[in-house]
N, C-alpha and C positions, 0 to 999 in steps of 0.2 A: 739571458733568461733567467729571471728572478727564481732562487730556491725556497723553500718553505718547509718549516719545520714546528712540528706540534710537542709543546711541551705540558706533560704532567707531573702530577705528584706523585712522588712514592708510597707506598703500603705505610703506616706507624708502624706494622710488625715486620715488616720485613722492606728493607730500602732498594731490594732488588727489582721488586713490580711494582705496577702503578697504584695507586688508592684504588681500594676494593670495589668503591662507589665509583669509578671511573675505568673497571677494567674492561667493558663494553664499548667504551668510547674508545678507548685506547688500542685496543686489536680492530675496530673498522677505521680509524685513523690510520694504522699501519699499512692498512692497503693500496692508501694514496698518497702518504707523507714520509718522510722520517720522521721519528719519534725519539724524543727526550726525555729523560725524567730528573725533576728537581727532588732532592731531600727535603720531604715534608719536614721532619722533626729539627733539621736544622733550619729551615724558613722561617718555621713559628715560634720555635723555643729560643733560638739564637740570631734570630733574625740576619742568617747570612745565606746568600746563595749558593748551593753546591749543585752541580751538574754530570751527569754521567756521560754527558759528549760533548766535543771541542765545539767553541763557536766558529765560524765562520763567517770569511766577508761574503760581500753579496747576498746573504740569505737573511730571510724575516722570520722572527720563531713569532708563535701563536700560543699564547698560555689557556691551558683549558684546567681549572681547577676549582677550588673555594676561593669565595672572595679573599681582595688583598686589601689592607688598608693603603690608601696612597700612598704613605711614607714607605712600606710593604713595596709595594708594585716599583716605587721610585728605585728601589734598590737592584729589583729584577731588570730595569730599565737602562741603569747605568752599569751593572754588571754586564749583556750584551753589549750593549753599546759601546764599551771601555774592551772588548774584545773583536770590534767591529762588524759585528753584527747588530740588526735593529728589530726593534718589536714591531708587530701589526700597529700598535696604538702605544705612541708614549705617553708619558704621565698626564697629559693636557686633554689628549682623547679619551685617556683612562676615566679620567674625571669629568670629563663633558657629560657623561650619561650616568657614570658612578654614583656621584654626590646630588640629589635632588636639586638643592639650591642654585644649580648651574643649566637645569634643565625645566624647572616647574614656574610655568610662569602664567599671567592670567590671560591668556591668549584663548584662540577660540579650541573648543576640544580638550578644555582641559580642565580637571577641578579646579578651584577656588583654594587656595595653599598658600601658608604663610608660616615662618618658622624664625627660630633665634638660638642664636649658640650660650643664651643667659638661662640656666636652670634655675632661677630665683622663682621662689609662688610668685613676688609682683610681675615678672616676668612673663608666668604663665596665664596667671591672670587677663593681662594685656592680650595676650593669641586669644582665649576666651570671647573677649570682647568683641572682636572682629568677627565672631561668628554669629546665627543661630540657630538652632535646631541640633543636628545632630553634627559630629568630626570624629575621624578616626586619628589615630597617633601613630607616629614611628620617629626615626633620626633619621640624619641625612641618608642612610642604605636602605636600613631594615625596620620592617614591625614586627610585631610579637600577634599577627594574625588569629592564631588558635589558641590563646589566650582571649578569647574575644571580649569578654565582659569583664575580665579582670585587669587588661593592661592594652587594649587597642580601641574598642567603641566605647564614645561617649554618647549617651542619645540625648542631651540636652545640655548646650553649655551656661544654661542660665543655673542649672542647679551645680554652683561652684564647689561646693564641699565636695561631691562623687567626684565632679570633675578631676579635681586637685588628688584625690585617691588614685583614680586611677593613671594621672598620669607619673604619680608615684612611685605606683608598682612597676610601668613599663620603665623607669630610668633605676628604679633598685634591680630589677632583674636582667636589663642590658648591663650594667655594672661597668666593666673594663671594655667592654665591646662597640658601646654608646660609639657611634661616630658622628662627630659635628653639632650636634643639638637637638633643638624636639622640632618637628615639623606639625603643623595643624592642616587638615582637608578637610574639605565638607563631605557630609556622606549622602550619596544621593542614591535615589531607588533604582537598581539593577534587575535586569532579567535573571531570575532566582532560578538554580538548576535544583536545589535543594540540599544538602548537608553533605560534610567533607567524611566518609564512611570514621575515618579516626578518630578525628580530633570533633566531629559533629558540628563545627561552627559552617556557618552558610556560605555555599559557593554559587558562582555567576558565570553568564555567558561571556569567556574572556578569550583571547587570541593572543602569543605571543610571537610577534614576527620579530629573524633575526635580519637584519642591514649588512649587509656588506657594499662598502664604498657607496653609501646612501642610496641603494637599490634592496626592494626586500628578494632577502634570499631564501627563505622559506616561509610556511603560517602553519604555526602550530596550536590546535583546540586544546586551549589550557586545562580543562579539567575531564574533558571527555574523547572518546574514539570516533565520534560521527564524522561524517564529512562535512567538510566544510564548505558551506554555500554562502556566499557573500553578494551584497547586491554592487550596483557602480558603483553607486556614492559610497560603502563602504571600501572598495577597493582604490578610489581614487584618496580617501582620505589615508589608507595605506601607505599608499605612493607618494603623496605629497610629505607626511610626514616626517621619512626619514632625508627629504632634502637639505635640508637645514642646520644637521647633527653634524659636529664636527669631531666626527669619530669613524673611522675604519670600518670598524666591527662593533656592530650592538644589538642591545633588543629594545623592543617598545612592546609592553602589554594593552591591548585595547579592552573593554567591558563595555557590553552592550546593553546601554540606558532602558529603562521599562518603556520609554516612549520609542523603541527600536533604531535609537542613532549610535553608533560608537562614539566611544569618549577614549583619551588616554589617559591609563591609569598610575602605569611605571614606565620608567626607562632604566635599562641598564647596559653593564659593559658586557659584548658577547663574549667574552672569552671566561667569563664568569657564571653566566644564565645556563640554567641548566636545562635540558632539552626536554623535561617532562616525560613523556612516554614516547616521544618520538623516535623512529630506527636510526639507530646510530649509524648505520652502513648507509642510509639514502643521504643523511646531513653530511658525512664525507667527503660522499662523492660530490652532493651539488658543492661544497665547500671548495675545492678540488677544482670543480669544473668552473668556477667564476674565478679564481684567484689569477690577477693579472701572470 
């Protein structure tokens, strides 16, 4: 029988305990799985992997923590594999949902999306010319949606001067954290829920679905704690969306369009996707029950 171990990052101030932001998850996971700690300072500052546990054969390791750039995740995968273990998601499976160009297509139930690794003004202008109306921007992994007007939302692509300023703000503020290049996506009318209480940016009806082995594990109400009510059409879309993803553990974020239909907004690796306000104990119980 396969053994599973959950790996968390250490706290930066105390390498003997888990990262403060993941303490509740760590305590919840311990009820169902063996757990280990990855030295966060060593990982992010020195690009080296150091664990407080021994890697064993016939054991699958699951990372839960902050996003890792592909090169850094590769080091974790190699560290585990070289000692006889296995990560639940290998590098290709991690990149399948972590990097937007690997999953964003012109297919059904997705936004029109274009991207480039060339950050010159000429390349940005070419992206803008492929859209009309409003767009949002991000890199291959993350946006700055909490800086809505300054570095995320472009009201009209025809105003090139303003659009370039927003893109330049985004690139500058991402700095060394920018991954891959620039992504531009059409902005469509979504079912608005009001404003985020801290950033005052608009929030919409959204759901985060964790998938394990291509099947939904749990559905999380992204912004509220209201009971989730999904139509048969919604449930069918959620079921089918995970079938073709080359990942053992991932997430898909769905949003409700103004016309009532769900649309795929984002995908991510399940190891680095947040639980929002979902109960940690319920999550790890479900994970334990559904792993082979």
